[in-house]
Steps between C-alpha positions, in 0.01 A plus 500: 500500500604857587527568872329794663736682740204627699396152611844394619538439872773366725344157448506516118677210327650431158157380389382863521757616242521484121629148424599412141429166331685551165629156399662294221531127455839341573528401129479860376822600323725771638419719201131486597588612853699790358206608281267458801695746713539750214125494440422550870719772641286518815593153628828410666458125501330194356397174664627183329247222549277243336200303618716261700794693637618844611860560384563842643509870422707671231554871556535756220849589625626140495351435158662797324832463679533153346340572162731793429811285535604380154550131574230458768253706305532283193485182707202583715297671231467162326440286808211455745488764772511234770866449408572869565327474839706191585819671380447809718457285812342793681270440790237773501352609834171315549236609752141404573233756419403505870831667595449857630636779282741622767646151544548459123690829491735374770560184296593681177725745681691206640579349158849512344560808286518291180134406530379811673271607214371157399121452513355284778319172440172495691329171577123533516215268588475166316874514430453774242805719436518872432785748518537846649716783376700648787414851382136421571591358839714797604238748376238320706724513805552873452125555455435294811752694707359833383148381574598376845678827567186694406285274717738557792501876441120507473469294818736736679304798369173343614652436841605863522150605394347275763722637777424852386128419500517376856705800610234731361206307639642462852589865554147640519363277779834527681453877494168459676641260759810703578317833489226406746744304717711814530190699597418246773860500624481876549189458713129520424273569797170422334416130516273541199789640296728224623249242381458678165876506442536136605228407252691672218823322602320167511336549160835593345656196660234283341572662164872431543426140586301467179803616302729262686263214423532591131877478526464154652256392232735282294253445221474875443878541488548208260214603271601864506142613552271590785219284633160644583255377761144625450317561829196698610629821659379848593629763254417781742703335775799452268491867395465611862795285604714651224404858589561433869847370419593781260391785730827460689675626183238753392453679832856641538472649149166664580318301229136398512424132440138402438265262320174565317252239371321588175264204506350259748757339726510120461525308825731250331685446173674180390867567435842449655496740799876480558576594138235773489641652818849472353400701190325770701793528742729563203271748325415699811862482617622642168232770505606613848869479407467720189259753653626797700180709519133410500439132548379166373142395437372152422179465301351151518208359305346180371453456124209257466474558123815297454478120484606398756450813712819691573619687806666830406726719710638829370794652687506879443796707616605863470866410452770570245330323209662305219644637176320379183818345359535288814143372516572199280776353715393562860378139521840368389731345757759729662351804322387824659371811328831681544844390620497786751201336670721222631726756665211703640259229606686166491339174392589232249246590233350150515181577690278584204630201303398275787163672534409459133596130501290439810206696357508288184521187713183613680316530170539875462753763405678813619499822299625854559413857403730783595584863437837640598467726803132413549514147634411148389211257504567127514193292417493144633244245385465144635231236456259508796335160455137426418360728776206262547332539842750774595364789706552848355510786753413859418783612730802310631425255786529655845679212670860537611727492198838449664625154588433436869809375675451233760446680832403408850166667442381290205670194648292511821179618335481234231206267549430403142580132558250446784515131604666392172661160567846490344744209476849654479770266366862626515825348624640840602418597859534872430257477209252297706518737795459818296225378267317340790524823701371715212208268425412448867486876555270517199274262700581188298549164669839356401628142520868442416685211334873475425495287183274335246446182701387695806273704274327186371453377856359835621268520200356154564440575867377857479264740328644790300395777263839560338855361482823704479763264357877554492621330182852396603516297822679188627320166544234592241499821296200718428462389139460136603273582794275715280473228235410241765239729655340560161503127423311441826227739396615810690329804346628759748694800371873424524727805485863428415781663698837493325832683499534429126374818337553419130186511290528134407472403868149643515393269217666204672303568819171537315564182302555313828148601605550825691231766480728800540860602555694717748874565490738520792597719673137527604337838435247534783254710298511248215458212746191653661346602169566168326374293793206738526398420142427143606323595825122449480460822701714719275328521163593866465873436512672465164832341421789738455810448295735280700832665551791457739629753752801703397848414608643713781801699384805555720846616410706468818621196691429683827149635435234280667270312264152558642198277445227690317225318691311691775708354784334735747235226506631252760411185308675619184800616702533147639476346150774726365727439800458124460584526130820696570622232741399218264667676207835511681480124560403437137806693380725253681303210349556654156874525564517136614301387196738691273811361673366147444382593148148390592347702217146371546490604867652839417239557229220412746637737764532782246146438379375517859668836545373630164142470622534550874736798510264731318203374700682605819542847352858463375450523124872569448565132576282384212737582213805361683308180573392479136863528388612241755230258386620545141865452603407176678315374194806575284742367768698825495696470824685831486185702429307314770773569756496873423121514525497317834762742629284793387193346664694449823597869498140594429383274783707690753307817404143365509284670760153641569368854514468459877869413536612794285280753680627382838868555411 
């Protein structure tokens, strides 16, 4: 067989190469062997064997060296070839066909120089013998090395692309966060404006968290492709969120930024809202970046003639435009319309590449029309779903279109869970206190349990409408408790609470019998809305996409780390204060567990912090806890020690808004 260099891998063996089976019987005369080699210039050896015995391998070099000698040549040309083999007394290198190519190369390079170019005997299955020319072996090794080098270079290039992608994607929401934070730092007297700016910061933080979750999505990294999660979402709300975020960049340049609907406005479409928002953030961000006069206008419409219906957004700008010769490559990675653009406007040139890939993943496409000096139009199309039973408005809905941050006002006014009886199961005191407080103030009746066994006991002795179940607890975890409850005929909604935010964890919870899924740190709006879905009195409430709160970002070891919960409310202030004290004790427990190399205990403590820290309003602890949990699982002592040290430093800075304002 002839080997294919493109299928060789580091695990390839001699069986994957071109093995020869040219052979002669041991009784063949030397003259026959000589004629054999002359008639086959492409072979460097011949196997000497019969039906009963394998005598060895005679190489072309050995044959002609002996045949050209006057005395030996005459002698061996008239005698059986087995005598020549016995006379040479050479022991050819013999290897099994399961030997890896790289190992075989090491073997031949270690042979004496006299036999350096001799073919190799290869023993195959059923004691069959073949031989391998070393030229074939060395060529295969070279091909393999070149292939592995290319794979490594491609992998490195893909890694660079990935990092560049993330750099590009993170900058836009960071701009919104830092821009509005700076405005607030300088002082804003109007409470309404403060709330508006906080909403923009919060929405950008959520967007950043979505990107971070993608980075942590190992399946996406390994597959080299994005995953898409189709959900019902409001297209008008997504557009409004994007425009609200981008106005911080458009306003200083004096640009208008507006949206016009050319058809009825669908209440919902079925797509990936995070990805759709990501595309629009890029397109509108580019339009604002490359426009110095005029502005940016979005035209949105629903194309019901397409099957399935498609949601279309056109982004019109009055910017610099794109030269015709550059139109064909603007969707290529690292490419911008002109090299001077990088110097003038910055950017990696990856944004449009990302946008087109996402658009195609959402069942649509991304196209462009442009005229130099007149501006550009980017036309985005994505599948909108079946649109069955979806309301179509003549004008955009009038409800608030910015994400409402959790405030004292909506906290105290909430009464959507009137008399809802909730069994809350969580081993973390901070989680129990906060969730119980939120639900109680929403007029629910809450009963608490610390583990699965207590939950079973409370369920048997009480009457409930809904169960909130932490999935990782001592004594009995939430998976087991849920399965037992279902086996006993429990038909109540069971909502999983877990600090494991990977997409596979959602499936695991649902397979165990859970009705829904919430991630820690607990997002209070998501908690109220999700619980409200299962309240008999809240039919109007719909489930929202479940997302985590953003991490808090600090850069100095002396700057206080402030809880983002409304600690002006006395009960919440007490919960946060209790967490801070408990956290400091837990840090010492972590250090003791590490010193004793009690990896299981360290993993449990890190997991506790991963869920509880964010719930107490300290989202910056979540990533450190995640890394510590991973280090404990891998038994990486040095990494774990550094992380605990960093957590200890962070712990000395934890505080509440009340404490900061009183300094």
